C-alpha positions as a Markdown table, in Angstrom:
| # | Residue | x | y | z |
|---|---|---|---|---|
| 1 | Met | 3.1 | -26.0 | 2.5 |
| 2 | Ala | 3.9 | -23.8 | -0.7 |
| 3 | Leu | 2.0 | -23.9 | -3.9 |
| 4 | Ile | 3.7 | -22.9 | -7.1 |
| 5 | Ala | 2.3 | -22.1 | -10.4 |
| 6 | Ser | 3.9 | -21.4 | -14.0 |
| 7 | Phe | 2.4 | -21.2 | -17.2 |
| 8 | Thr | 3.5 | -23.5 | -20.1 |
| 9 | Thr | 2.8 | -23.6 | -23.8 |
| 10 | Val | 4.2 | -27.1 | -24.3 |
| 11 | Lys | 2.1 | -29.8 | -24.0 |
| 12 | Pro | 3.2 | -32.8 | -22.1 |
| 13 | Glu | 3.3 | -36.2 | -23.3 |
| 14 | Ile | 0.1 | -38.1 | -24.2 |
| 15 | Ala | 0.4 | -40.3 | -21.2 |
| 16 | Ala | 0.0 | -37.5 | -19.2 |
| 17 | Thr | -3.4 | -36.1 | -20.8 |
| 18 | Arg | -5.5 | -38.0 | -18.1 |
| 19 | Thr | -4.3 | -35.5 | -15.3 |
| 20 | Tyr | -5.9 | -32.7 | -17.1 |
| 21 | Glu | -8.5 | -30.3 | -15.5 |
| 22 | Asp | -9.8 | -27.5 | -16.4 |
| 23 | Phe | -8.2 | -24.5 | -14.4 |
| 24 | Tyr | -11.5 | -22.7 | -14.7 |
| 25 | Lys | -13.2 | -24.9 | -12.8 |
| 26 | Phe | -10.5 | -25.2 | -10.2 |
| 27 | Leu | -10.7 | -21.4 | -9.6 |
| 28 | Gly | -14.1 | -21.3 | -9.7 |
| 29 | Ala | -14.5 | -23.5 | -6.7 |
| 30 | Arg | -12.2 | -22.4 | -4.9 |
| 31 | Pro | -11.8 | -18.7 | -5.6 |
| 32 | Ala | -9.3 | -18.2 | -2.6 |
| 33 | Phe | -6.7 | -20.2 | -4.7 |
| 34 | Leu | -6.3 | -16.8 | -6.9 |
| 35 | Gly | -3.5 | -15.8 | -4.3 |
| 36 | Val | -2.1 | -19.0 | -6.8 |
| 37 | Val | -2.4 | -16.6 | -9.9 |
| 38 | Ser | -1.3 | -13.6 | -8.5 |
| 39 | Lys | 2.1 | -15.3 | -7.5 |
| 40 | Met | 1.9 | -15.8 | -11.9 |
| 41 | Tyr | 1.8 | -12.3 | -12.1 |
| 42 | Glu | 4.7 | -10.4 | -9.9 |
| 43 | Gly | 4.6 | -7.2 | -11.8 |
| 44 | Leu | 1.2 | -6.7 | -11.0 |
| 45 | Thr | 2.3 | -5.4 | -7.2 |
| 46 | Ala | -0.9 | -4.2 | -5.6 |
| 47 | Ser | -2.2 | -8.1 | -6.1 |
| 48 | Tyr | 1.1 | -9.3 | -4.9 |
| 49 | Leu | 1.5 | -7.4 | -1.8 |
| 50 | Thr | -1.9 | -8.6 | -0.6 |
| 51 | Glu | -3.4 | -11.7 | -2.6 |
| 52 | Ala | -0.5 | -14.0 | -2.9 |
| 53 | Leu | 1.1 | -13.0 | 0.7 |
| 54 | Met | -2.6 | -14.2 | 1.6 |
| 55 | Asn | -3.3 | -10.8 | 3.3 |
| 56 | Ile | -6.9 | -10.9 | 2.6 |
| 57 | Trp | -9.8 | -10.1 | 5.0 |
| 58 | Tyr | -13.5 | -11.5 | 4.2 |
| 59 | Asn | -15.8 | -8.8 | 5.1 |
| 60 | Asp | -18.4 | -11.6 | 6.4 |
| 61 | Lys | -16.0 | -12.2 | 9.3 |
| 62 | Lys | -17.0 | -10.6 | 13.0 |
| 63 | Pro | -15.7 | -7.5 | 13.2 |
| 64 | Asn | -12.9 | -7.3 | 15.2 |
| 65 | Lys | -10.0 | -4.7 | 14.7 |
| 66 | Phe | -11.9 | -3.4 | 11.2 |
| 67 | Gln | -15.5 | -2.2 | 11.6 |
| 68 | Gln | -17.7 | -3.4 | 8.8 |
| 69 | Leu | -20.5 | -0.8 | 8.4 |
| 70 | Asn | -21.9 | -2.6 | 5.4 |
| 71 | Ser | -21.1 | -5.3 | 3.2 |
| 72 | Leu | -19.1 | -3.0 | 1.1 |
| 73 | Glu | -17.9 | -0.3 | 3.5 |
| 74 | Phe | -14.6 | -1.2 | 6.2 |
| 75 | Gln | -13.3 | 1.3 | 8.7 |
| 76 | Trp | -9.7 | 0.8 | 10.2 |
| 77 | Glu | -7.9 | 2.9 | 12.9 |
| 78 | Val | -4.3 | 4.0 | 12.4 |
| 79 | Asp | -1.8 | 4.9 | 15.3 |
| 80 | Val | -0.4 | 7.9 | 13.5 |
| 81 | Asn | 3.1 | 6.9 | 15.6 |
| 82 | Phe | 4.2 | 10.7 | 16.3 |
| 83 | Ile | 3.3 | 13.0 | 18.5 |
| 84 | Lys | 0.9 | 15.8 | 16.7 |
| 85 | Ile | 1.8 | 19.7 | 16.4 |
| 86 | Val | -0.7 | 21.8 | 18.1 |
| 87 | Tyr | -1.8 | 25.0 | 17.0 |
| 88 | Leu | -2.5 | 28.9 | 18.6 |
| 89 | Ala | -6.4 | 29.8 | 17.6 |
| 90 | Ala | -5.3 | 33.5 | 18.8 |
| 91 | Ala | -1.9 | 35.7 | 19.8 |
| 92 | Pro | -1.3 | 34.7 | 23.6 |
| 93 | Glu | -2.5 | 36.8 | 26.8 |
| 94 | Gly | 0.7 | 38.0 | 28.8 |
| 95 | Asp | 4.1 | 37.0 | 28.2 |
| 96 | Gly | 5.1 | 35.7 | 31.2 |
| 97 | Ser | 7.2 | 37.9 | 33.3 |
| 98 | Asn | 8.0 | 37.6 | 36.9 |
| 99 | Asn | 6.3 | 34.0 | 36.7 |
| 100 | Ser | 2.9 | 35.9 | 35.4 |
| 101 | Glu | 0.0 | 33.7 | 33.8 |
| 102 | Ile | -0.1 | 33.6 | 30.0 |
| 103 | Ile | -3.8 | 32.7 | 28.4 |
| 104 | Leu | -3.3 | 30.6 | 25.3 |
| 105 | Ala | -6.0 | 29.5 | 23.0 |
| 106 | Phe | -5.5 | 26.3 | 21.2 |
| 107 | Thr | -7.7 | 24.9 | 17.7 |
| 108 | Glu | -8.1 | 22.0 | 20.1 |
| 109 | Arg | -8.6 | 20.3 | 23.4 |
| 110 | Tyr | -5.0 | 18.4 | 23.4 |
| 111 | Tyr | -3.3 | 19.5 | 26.5 |
| 112 | Glu | -4.6 | 18.7 | 30.2 |
| 113 | Lys | -3.8 | 19.9 | 33.5 |
| 114 | Phe | 0.1 | 19.8 | 34.1 |
| 115 | Asp | 0.6 | 18.7 | 30.7 |
| 116 | Thr | 4.1 | 20.7 | 29.9 |
| 117 | Phe | 4.6 | 21.8 | 25.9 |
| 118 | Arg | 6.9 | 23.7 | 23.7 |
| 119 | Phe | 7.0 | 25.8 | 21.1 |
| 120 | Glu | 8.2 | 24.6 | 17.8 |
| 121 | Asp | 10.1 | 28.2 | 17.1 |
| 122 | Ser | 11.4 | 29.1 | 20.4 |
| 123 | Arg | 11.4 | 26.0 | 21.9 |
| 124 | Gln | 10.4 | 27.8 | 25.0 |
| 125 | Gln | 8.3 | 25.1 | 27.4 |
| 126 | Cys | 5.1 | 25.8 | 29.3 |
| 127 | Ile | 2.8 | 24.2 | 31.8 |
| 128 | Val | -0.5 | 23.8 | 31.9 |
| 129 | Leu | -2.4 | 24.9 | 35.5 |
| 130 | Ser | -5.4 | 24.0 | 34.7 |
| 131 | Ser | -8.4 | 22.8 | 33.0 |
| 132 | Pro | -9.1 | 24.0 | 29.3 |
| 133 | Val | -12.4 | 26.0 | 28.9 |
| 134 | Arg | -14.3 | 25.6 | 25.9 |
| 135 | Lys | -15.0 | 28.8 | 24.0 |
| 136 | Ser | -15.9 | 27.3 | 20.5 |
| 137 | Asp | -15.7 | 23.9 | 18.9 |
| 138 | Asn | -12.1 | 25.0 | 17.5 |
| 139 | Tyr | -11.5 | 27.1 | 20.4 |
| 140 | Trp | -9.6 | 25.8 | 23.9 |
| 141 | Glu | -8.7 | 28.4 | 26.5 |
| 142 | Tyr | -5.5 | 27.8 | 28.7 |
| 143 | Val | -4.0 | 28.8 | 31.8 |
| 144 | Cys | -0.6 | 28.6 | 31.5 |
| 145 | Lys | 3.3 | 29.5 | 33.1 |
| 146 | Leu | 7.0 | 29.8 | 31.5 |
| 147 | Ile | 8.8 | 27.0 | 32.5 |
| 148 | Asp | 11.8 | 28.9 | 34.0 |
| 149 | Ala | 14.2 | 28.4 | 36.7 |
| 150 | Asp | 14.6 | 32.2 | 37.9 |
| 151 | Tyr | 11.5 | 34.1 | 36.4 |
| 152 | Ser | 13.5 | 36.0 | 34.0 |
| 153 | Ser | 12.5 | 34.8 | 30.7 |
| 154 | Leu | 9.4 | 36.4 | 28.4 |
| 155 | Leu | 7.4 | 34.5 | 25.9 |
| 156 | Asp | 9.3 | 34.7 | 22.4 |
| 157 | Ser | 7.5 | 36.9 | 20.2 |
| 158 | Ser | 7.2 | 34.1 | 17.7 |
| 159 | Ala | 4.6 | 32.9 | 19.7 |
| 160 | Val | 1.4 | 34.5 | 17.7 |
| 161 | Ser | -1.9 | 32.9 | 16.1 |
| 162 | Gly | -1.2 | 30.2 | 14.2 |
| 163 | Ala | 2.0 | 29.1 | 16.2 |
| 164 | Gly | 2.6 | 25.4 | 16.5 |
| 165 | Thr | 3.4 | 23.6 | 20.0 |
| 166 | Arg | 4.1 | 20.1 | 20.5 |
| 167 | Phe | 3.7 | 18.2 | 23.7 |
| 168 | Val | 6.5 | 16.8 | 25.9 |
| 169 | Ser | 5.8 | 15.6 | 28.9 |
| 170 | Asn | 3.6 | 16.1 | 32.3 |
| 171 | Ile | 4.6 | 17.1 | 35.9 |
| 172 | Met | 2.5 | 15.7 | 39.2 |
| 173 | Pro | 2.1 | 17.2 | 42.3 |
| 174 | Glu | 2.0 | 15.0 | 45.3 |
| 175 | Leu | -1.5 | 13.5 | 45.8 |
| 176 | His | -2.3 | 14.1 | 42.2 |
| 177 | Asp | -5.5 | 12.1 | 41.5 |
| 178 | Gln | -5.9 | 12.1 | 37.8 |
| 179 | Gly | -3.9 | 11.4 | 34.4 |
| 180 | Tyr | -3.9 | 11.3 | 30.9 |
| 181 | Ala | -2.7 | 9.4 | 27.5 |
| 182 | Lys | -1.8 | 11.2 | 25.1 |
| 183 | Tyr | -1.7 | 8.5 | 22.4 |
| 184 | Gln | -5.8 | 8.4 | 22.7 |
| 185 | Ser | -4.9 | 11.5 | 20.4 |
| 186 | Asn | -3.3 | 9.9 | 17.6 |
| 187 | Ile | -5.5 | 7.4 | 16.7 |
| 188 | Glu | -7.4 | 8.1 | 13.4 |
| 189 | Lys | -9.8 | 6.3 | 11.8 |
| 190 | His | -9.7 | 5.4 | 8.2 |
| 191 | Arg | -12.6 | 4.3 | 5.8 |
| 192 | Asn | -12.7 | 2.7 | 2.6 |
| 193 | Trp | -15.0 | 0.6 | 0.3 |
| 194 | Ile | -14.8 | -2.4 | -1.7 |
| 195 | Thr | -15.0 | -2.3 | -5.6 |
| 196 | Glu | -16.6 | -4.4 | -8.0 |
| 197 | His | -14.8 | -5.2 | -11.1 |
| 198 | Arg | -15.7 | -7.4 | -14.4 |
| 199 | Val | -14.4 | -8.4 | -17.5 |
| 200 | Asp | -15.7 | -10.1 | -20.6 |
| 201 | Val | -14.4 | -11.6 | -23.2 |
| 202 | Asp | -16.6 | -13.0 | -26.5 |
| 203 | Trp | -15.8 | -14.5 | -29.4 |
| 204 | Ser | -17.4 | -16.1 | -32.7 |
| 205 | Ser | -18.0 | -19.8 | -33.3 |
| 206 | Arg | -15.9 | -19.2 | -36.8 |
| 207 | Phe | -13.4 | -18.1 | -34.4 |
| 208 | Ala | -10.1 | -20.8 | -34.7 |
| 209 | Ile | -9.4 | -22.8 | -32.3 |
| 210 | Leu | -6.4 | -21.5 | -30.3 |
| 211 | Glu | -3.4 | -22.9 | -28.7 |
| 212 | Asp | -4.1 | -24.6 | -25.2 |
| 213 | Val | -2.3 | -23.2 | -22.5 |
| 214 | Phe | -1.5 | -25.4 | -19.8 |
| 215 | Ile | -0.7 | -24.4 | -16.1 |
| 216 | Lys | 1.8 | -26.5 | -13.6 |
| 217 | Ile | 0.6 | -26.4 | -9.8 |
| 218 | Ala | 3.3 | -28.2 | -7.8 |
| 219 | Lys | 2.3 | -28.5 | -4.0 |
| 220 | Gly | 5.1 | -29.1 | -1.2 |
| 221 | Gln | 4.9 | -32.0 | 0.7 |
| 222 | Asp | 5.9 | -32.8 | 4.2 |
| 223 | Thr | 9.6 | -34.6 | 2.5 |
| 224 | Gly | 10.1 | -31.3 | 0.7 |
| 225 | Val | 9.3 | -33.2 | -2.7 |
| 226 | Tyr | 6.9 | -31.3 | -5.0 |
| 227 | Ser | 3.8 | -33.3 | -6.2 |
| 228 | Glu | 2.7 | -31.3 | -9.9 |
| 229 | Lys | -0.8 | -31.2 | -11.1 |
| 230 | Ile | -1.4 | -30.2 | -14.6 |
| 231 | Phe | -4.6 | -28.3 | -15.5 |
| 232 | Lys | -5.4 | -26.9 | -18.9 |
| 233 | Met | -6.9 | -23.6 | -20.0 |
| 234 | Asn | -7.1 | -21.9 | -23.4 |
| 235 | Lys | -6.2 | -18.8 | -25.3 |
| 236 | Lys | -9.2 | -17.2 | -24.9 |
| 237 | Glu | -9.5 | -18.0 | -21.1 |
| 238 | Gln | -6.2 | -16.7 | -20.3 |
| 239 | Asp | -6.7 | -13.4 | -22.1 |
| 240 | Ala | -9.9 | -13.0 | -19.8 |
| 241 | Leu | -8.1 | -14.0 | -16.6 |
| 242 | Glu | -5.1 | -11.6 | -17.8 |
| 243 | Ser | -7.3 | -8.7 | -18.5 |
| 244 | Phe | -9.4 | -9.5 | -14.5 |
| 245 | Met | -6.0 | -9.7 | -12.9 |
| 246 | Leu | -4.9 | -6.2 | -14.6 |
| 247 | Val | -8.0 | -4.5 | -14.2 |
| 248 | Arg | -8.5 | -5.6 | -10.6 |
| 249 | Asn | -4.7 | -4.3 | -9.8 |
| 250 | Gln | -4.8 | -1.1 | -11.5 |
| 251 | Gly | -7.9 | -0.7 | -9.2 |
| 252 | Leu | -5.9 | -1.2 | -6.3 |
| 253 | Leu | -3.0 | 0.4 | -7.4 |
| 254 | Trp | -4.7 | 3.8 | -8.7 |
| 255 | Gln | -8.3 | 4.1 | -8.3 |
| 256 | Lys | -9.8 | 7.4 | -6.5 |
| 257 | Thr | -12.5 | 7.0 | -4.7 |
| 258 | Thr | -16.5 | 8.2 | -5.5 |
| 259 | Met | -17.8 | 8.3 | -2.7 |
| 260 | Asp | -18.1 | 11.2 | 0.1 |
| 261 | Ala | -17.6 | 11.5 | 3.7 |
| 262 | Asn | -21.9 | 10.6 | 3.9 |
| 263 | Gly | -21.0 | 7.5 | 2.4 |
| 264 | Lys | -23.1 | 8.5 | -0.9 |
| 265 | Ser | -21.4 | 8.0 | -4.2 |
| 266 | Thr | -21.0 | 11.1 | -6.4 |
| 267 | Ile | -21.0 | 9.4 | -9.8 |
| 268 | Val | -24.0 | 7.4 | -10.8 |
| 269 | Asp | -25.1 | 5.5 | -13.8 |
| 270 | Pro | -27.4 | 7.7 | -16.1 |
| 271 | Ser | -29.5 | 5.0 | -17.3 |
| 272 | Thr | -30.8 | 3.3 | -14.0 |
| 273 | Gly | -28.9 | 6.0 | -11.1 |
| 274 | Arg | -27.5 | 3.3 | -9.2 |
| 275 | Pro | -24.5 | 4.1 | -7.7 |
| 276 | Leu | -20.7 | 3.8 | -8.7 |
| 277 | Ile | -19.0 | 2.6 | -5.8 |
| 278 | Ala | -15.2 | 2.3 | -5.8 |
| 279 | Gly | -12.5 | 3.2 | -3.1 |
| 280 | Asp | -9.4 | 4.7 | -2.9 |
| 281 | Gly | -6.4 | 2.7 | -3.7 |
| 282 | Leu | -3.1 | 2.1 | -2.5 |
| 283 | Ile | -1.4 | 5.2 | -4.4 |
| 284 | Pro | -4.0 | 7.6 | -3.4 |
| 285 | Gln | -4.0 | 6.9 | 0.0 |
| 286 | Ile | -0.2 | 7.0 | 0.4 |
| 287 | Glu | -0.5 | 10.4 | -1.4 |
| 288 | Arg | -3.0 | 11.8 | 1.3 |
| 289 | Phe | -0.1 | 11.4 | 3.7 |
| 290 | Ala | 3.3 | 10.8 | 2.4 |
| 291 | Ser | 6.3 | 13.0 | 2.7 |
| 292 | Lys | 7.0 | 13.9 | -1.1 |
| 293 | Tyr | 10.2 | 15.5 | -3.1 |
| 294 | Ala | 10.4 | 16.4 | -6.3 |
| 295 | Tyr | 13.9 | 16.0 | -7.8 |
| 296 | Asn | 15.8 | 17.4 | -11.3 |
| 297 | Thr | 18.6 | 14.6 | -11.2 |
| 298 | Leu | 18.7 | 11.9 | -8.8 |
| 299 | Ser | 21.8 | 11.0 | -6.7 |
| 300 | Ile | 22.6 | 9.1 | -3.9 |
| 301 | Ser | 22.1 | 12.2 | -1.7 |
| 302 | Ile | 18.7 | 12.4 | -2.5 |
| 303 | Phe | 18.0 | 8.8 | -2.0 |
| 304 | Asn | 19.9 | 9.0 | 1.4 |
| 305 | Gln | 17.2 | 11.5 | 2.7 |
| 306 | Ala | 14.5 | 9.8 | 1.3 |
| 307 | Met | 15.6 | 6.7 | 3.5 |
| 308 | Asp | 16.3 | 9.4 | 6.6 |
| 309 | Thr | 12.6 | 10.4 | 6.5 |
| 310 | Met | 11.3 | 6.8 | 6.0 |
| 311 | Ile | 13.5 | 5.7 | 9.1 |
| 312 | Glu | 12.1 | 8.6 | 11.1 |
| 313 | Lys | 8.7 | 7.3 | 11.0 |
| 314 | Ala | 9.6 | 3.7 | 11.1 |
| 315 | Leu | 8.9 | 1.7 | 14.6 |
| 316 | His | 12.8 | 1.6 | 14.9 |
| 317 | Asp | 16.0 | 3.3 | 14.6 |
| 318 | Ala | 17.6 | 0.2 | 12.4 |
| 319 | Gly | 16.8 | -3.2 | 11.4 |
| 320 | Asn | 13.5 | -2.1 | 9.2 |
| 321 | Thr | 13.5 | -3.1 | 5.7 |
| 322 | Phe | 11.6 | -0.9 | 3.0 |
| 323 | Met | 10.1 | -1.6 | -0.4 |
| 324 | Phe | 10.4 | 0.9 | -3.4 |
| 325 | Ile | 8.0 | 0.5 | -6.2 |
| 326 | Cys | 8.7 | 2.4 | -8.8 |
| 327 | Asn | 8.6 | 2.9 | -13.0 |
| 328 | His | 11.3 | 1.8 | -15.4 |
| 329 | Lys | 13.2 | 5.4 | -15.6 |
| 330 | Met | 13.3 | 5.3 | -12.0 |
| 331 | Tyr | 14.4 | 2.0 | -12.0 |
| 332 | Asn | 17.0 | 2.6 | -14.6 |
| 333 | Gln | 17.7 | 5.8 | -12.6 |
| 334 | Val | 18.6 | 3.8 | -9.5 |
| 335 | Gln | 20.7 | 1.5 | -11.2 |
| 336 | Asn | 23.0 | 4.6 | -12.7 |
| 337 | Val | 23.2 | 6.0 | -9.4 |
| 338 | Leu | 24.1 | 3.0 | -7.6 |
| 339 | Gly | 26.5 | 1.9 | -10.1 |
| 340 | Glu | 28.6 | 5.3 | -9.4 |
| 341 | Trp | 28.4 | 4.9 | -6.0 |
| 342 | Met | 30.6 | 2.2 | -6.3 |
| 343 | Lys | 32.7 | 3.7 | -8.7 |
| 344 | Gln | 33.5 | 6.1 | -6.6 |
| 345 | Asn | 34.1 | 3.9 | -4.0 |
| 346 | Lys | 36.2 | 2.1 | -5.7 |
| 347 | Thr | 34.7 | -1.1 | -5.1 |
| 348 | Ala | 35.7 | -3.7 | -7.3 |
| 349 | Gly | 35.7 | -7.4 | -7.5 |
| 350 | Thr | 32.7 | -9.7 | -9.2 |
| 351 | Phe | 30.4 | -7.0 | -8.3 |
| 352 | Leu | 31.3 | -5.3 | -11.5 |
| 353 | Tyr | 33.0 | -8.0 | -13.6 |
| 354 | Ser | 33.7 | -11.8 | -13.7 |
| 355 | Arg | 35.7 | -14.1 | -16.2 |
| 356 | Ala | 34.2 | -17.2 | -16.8 |
| 357 | Ala | 36.8 | -19.9 | -17.6 |
| 358 | Asn | 36.4 | -22.6 | -20.8 |
| 359 | Ala | 38.3 | -25.3 | -22.1 |
| 360 | Gly | 40.6 | -23.2 | -24.2 |
| 361 | Gly | 42.1 | -21.3 | -21.3 |
| 362 | Gly | 40.3 | -18.1 | -22.4 |
| 363 | Gly | 37.3 | -16.6 | -21.1 |
| 364 | Glu | 34.3 | -14.4 | -21.6 |
| 365 | Val | 34.0 | -11.2 | -19.4 |
| 366 | Gln | 30.6 | -10.2 | -18.0 |
| 367 | Val | 30.4 | -7.0 | -16.9 |
| 368 | Gly | 27.8 | -4.7 | -14.9 |
| 369 | Ala | 25.7 | -5.7 | -12.5 |
| 370 | Thr | 22.0 | -5.3 | -11.0 |
| 371 | Tyr | 21.3 | -3.6 | -7.5 |
| 372 | Thr | 18.1 | -5.3 | -6.4 |
| 373 | Ser | 18.2 | -3.8 | -3.1 |
| 374 | Tyr | 20.6 | -0.8 | -0.9 |
| 375 | Glu | 21.6 | -0.7 | 2.7 |
| 376 | Tyr | 21.6 | 2.8 | 4.5 |
| 377 | Ser | 22.2 | 3.5 | 8.2 |
| 378 | Gly | 21.4 | 0.1 | 9.3 |
| 379 | Asn | 18.3 | 0.1 | 7.2 |
| 380 | Lys | 17.5 | -1.9 | 4.2 |
| 381 | Val | 15.2 | -1.1 | 1.0 |
| 382 | Val | 13.9 | -3.3 | -1.8 |
| 383 | Phe | 13.5 | -2.4 | -5.2 |
| 384 | Arg | 10.4 | -3.7 | -7.1 |
| 385 | Val | 9.6 | -2.2 | -10.9 |
| 386 | Asp | 6.2 | -2.2 | -11.4 |
| 387 | Arg | 5.0 | -2.1 | -15.0 |
| 388 | Thr | 1.6 | -0.4 | -14.2 |
| 389 | Phe | 3.7 | 2.8 | -13.1 |
| 390 | Ser | 5.5 | 3.4 | -16.0 |
| 391 | Gln | 2.7 | 3.4 | -17.9 |
| 392 | Glu | 1.1 | 6.0 | -15.2 |
| 393 | Tyr | 4.2 | 7.7 | -15.0 |
| 394 | Val | 6.0 | 8.0 | -18.9 |
| 395 | Lys | 7.9 | 11.4 | -19.0 |
| 396 | Gly | 10.3 | 11.0 | -15.5 |
| 397 | Gly | 11.0 | 8.5 | -12.9 |
| 398 | Tyr | 8.2 | 8.4 | -10.4 |
| 399 | Gly | 8.5 | 5.7 | -7.0 |
| 400 | Val | 7.0 | 5.3 | -3.7 |
| 401 | Phe | 8.8 | 3.8 | -0.5 |
| 402 | Ile | 6.5 | 1.8 | 1.6 |
| 403 | Asp | 7.1 | 0.7 | 5.2 |
| 404 | Leu | 5.8 | -3.1 | 4.9 |
| 405 | Thr | 6.6 | -3.8 | 8.8 |
| 406 | Ala | 3.8 | -6.0 | 10.1 |
| 407 | Asp | 2.5 | -4.6 | 13.5 |
| 408 | Val | 4.2 | -5.8 | 16.2 |
| 409 | Ala | 1.4 | -6.1 | 19.1 |
| 410 | Ser | -1.0 | -8.1 | 16.7 |
| 411 | Gly | 1.4 | -9.2 | 13.6 |
| 412 | Ser | -0.9 | -7.5 | 11.1 |
| 413 | Pro | 0.3 | -6.7 | 7.5 |
| 414 | Ala | 0.8 | -3.4 | 6.6 |
| 415 | Val | -1.2 | -4.1 | 3.5 |
| 416 | Glu | -4.3 | -5.8 | 3.5 |
| 417 | Met | -6.9 | -6.8 | 0.5 |
| 418 | Phe | -10.7 | -6.7 | 1.3 |
| 419 | Thr | -13.3 | -8.5 | -0.6 |
| 420 | Leu | -16.4 | -11.1 | 0.0 |
| 421 | Arg | -15.9 | -14.5 | 0.7 |
| 422 | Gly | -16.8 | -16.5 | -2.2 |
| 423 | Ser | -16.8 | -13.6 | -4.7 |
| 424 | Glu | -13.0 | -12.2 | -5.0 |
| 425 | Phe | -13.2 | -14.2 | -8.3 |
| 426 | Leu | -16.6 | -15.2 | -10.0 |
| 427 | Thr | -16.8 | -16.8 | -13.8 |
| 428 | Asn | -19.5 | -17.3 | -15.5 |
| 429 | Arg | -20.1 | -18.7 | -19.0 |
| 430 | Leu | -22.4 | -17.7 | -21.7 |
| 431 | Thr | -22.8 | -20.1 | -24.6 |
| 432 | Gly | -24.5 | -19.7 | -28.0 |
| 433 | Val | -25.1 | -21.6 | -31.1 |
| 434 | Gly | -21.6 | -23.8 | -32.0 |
| 435 | Gly | -20.8 | -24.0 | -27.8 |
| 436 | Gln | -17.8 | -22.8 | -26.2 |
| 437 | Asn | -15.8 | -24.3 | -29.0 |
| 438 | Gly | -18.0 | -23.5 | -32.2 |
| 439 | Thr | -18.1 | -27.2 | -33.1 |
| 440 | Thr | -20.9 | -28.3 | -29.9 |
| 441 | Ser | -24.3 | -29.5 | -30.3 |
| 442 | Gly | -26.8 | -29.2 | -27.5 |
| 443 | Glu | -28.7 | -26.9 | -25.3 |
| 444 | Ile | -27.5 | -23.3 | -26.1 |
| 445 | Phe | -28.3 | -19.6 | -23.9 |
| 446 | Ser | -28.3 | -17.0 | -27.0 |
| 447 | Pro | -29.2 | -17.4 | -30.5 |
| 448 | Val | -25.9 | -15.8 | -31.4 |
| 449 | Ala | -23.3 | -17.5 | -33.1 |
| 450 | Gly | -20.8 | -16.9 | -30.6 |
| 451 | Ser | -20.2 | -17.6 | -26.9 |
| 452 | Lys | -19.0 | -15.1 | -24.0 |
| 453 | Ile | -16.4 | -15.7 | -20.9 |
| 454 | Ile | -17.3 | -13.1 | -17.6 |
| 455 | Asn | -14.7 | -12.5 | -14.9 |
| 456 | Ser | -15.8 | -10.7 | -12.0 |
| 457 | Gly | -15.0 | -9.8 | -8.2 |
| 458 | Tyr | -14.8 | -7.5 | -5.5 |
| 459 | Ala | -12.1 | -6.3 | -4.1 |
| 460 | Gly | -10.6 | -3.4 | -1.8 |
| 461 | Ile | -7.1 | -2.2 | -0.3 |
| 462 | Gly | -6.2 | -0.6 | 3.6 |
| 463 | Val | -3.3 | 1.1 | 4.0 |
| 464 | Phe | -2.6 | 0.4 | 7.4 |
| 465 | Ser | 0.8 | 2.8 | 7.6 |
| 466 | Pro | 0.0 | 5.6 | 5.0 |
| 467 | Tyr | 2.1 | 8.1 | 7.3 |
| 468 | Arg | 5.2 | 5.8 | 6.9 |
| 469 | Ser | 5.7 | 6.2 | 3.2 |
| 470 | Phe | 7.5 | 8.6 | 1.1 |
| 471 | Ile | 7.1 | 9.8 | -2.8 |
| 472 | Leu | 10.1 | 10.5 | -5.0 |
| 473 | Tyr | 9.3 | 11.7 | -8.7 |
| 474 | Gln | 11.1 | 13.6 | -11.3 |
| 475 | Asn | 10.6 | 17.3 | -12.4 |
| 476 | Tyr | 9.9 | 17.6 | -16.1 |
């Protein structure tokens, strides 16, 4: 069933007041329903892509595809999905003339006996004749031969120290007794951390009573009919909730980790010495591995080049759907570029204008269009403007292509949020003189004539396909 929620400040009929429930009690009892709140803030992209779509992993689960090292740390494996480039650690010994052996040294053990590989520059191919010999941690020596049908080739002069090679295949003799799988060398282990966030909103007892805010949550039934329930929340509570959602979304998007390679925080509270633990957000994880392109003026050819790069990294050559998250400047530039493309291709009709007839026989002409997606070479990109991107990049266009295709084998999402069960959202109240509304008698917990609401929670994000991304930004 679906849950649809929305804010409204219009008070329902008096007869309906008996259906009111306090939204904070509802949320505090079932913090997992914070995903419903995320749907009300679709502009908060990180929350929407994870929580609203129910892509959440609780760290109290028995470890499966994720390795839980402690309550705030999580690891996962990334299938790089490409054959890596292996570099020469030294100049070759020999040139391969007359089918002679060549001694090649590589920075790592990647090739095995009877593997074939090619040099990136010359495209010459070699075969490994024996198991490698380790001379040091980053120096492995191989005995190889050029693959040549008539023994006339010589090793190209471009094969120098630092030259790149790429695995091609292997050639096995009769009665071979061993083989190797190259994909094992293309698995990387990534680590991230869960961050704790907190927001306080306080007010004095003399603070004027504000308008109540109502939240309508409709729940779909088996018959397709939605039954509606109404929750009440005052303006102070709404401010606290919106501030918490914004803080957490900013952290999930932009936060850089405070943890070093050994799992220790590089920043501590100077007054207590306690570590400040934070993990990398979505953008820092992507920036580390994504392809990047800087442009001066956006054009359709630049956009197509970015799409080409995304397609090369995707699991399939066609049928992919990418998301392009961008700031408002980039979104406007995309709209202008696609509008020019429509004009150049002589596209007309209701795409660009339409006339709505009225009773008098005339009509108002509506001109223009909003382009929400773009299809290229059998692949589709969907545009999503994010206000936090606009706040972070104010001088020029900035956008990120993300391949959100789920893992075919496991069905796992490409982006997932990590949290602690029951702690994704906590709300507490500190009541002073006058109570929460400034007019209530009874037991209090502070001598101050004021009260406070505290929202806190734990959240971290994992990007499981950071290589399948592309950053497009404007020079300024």
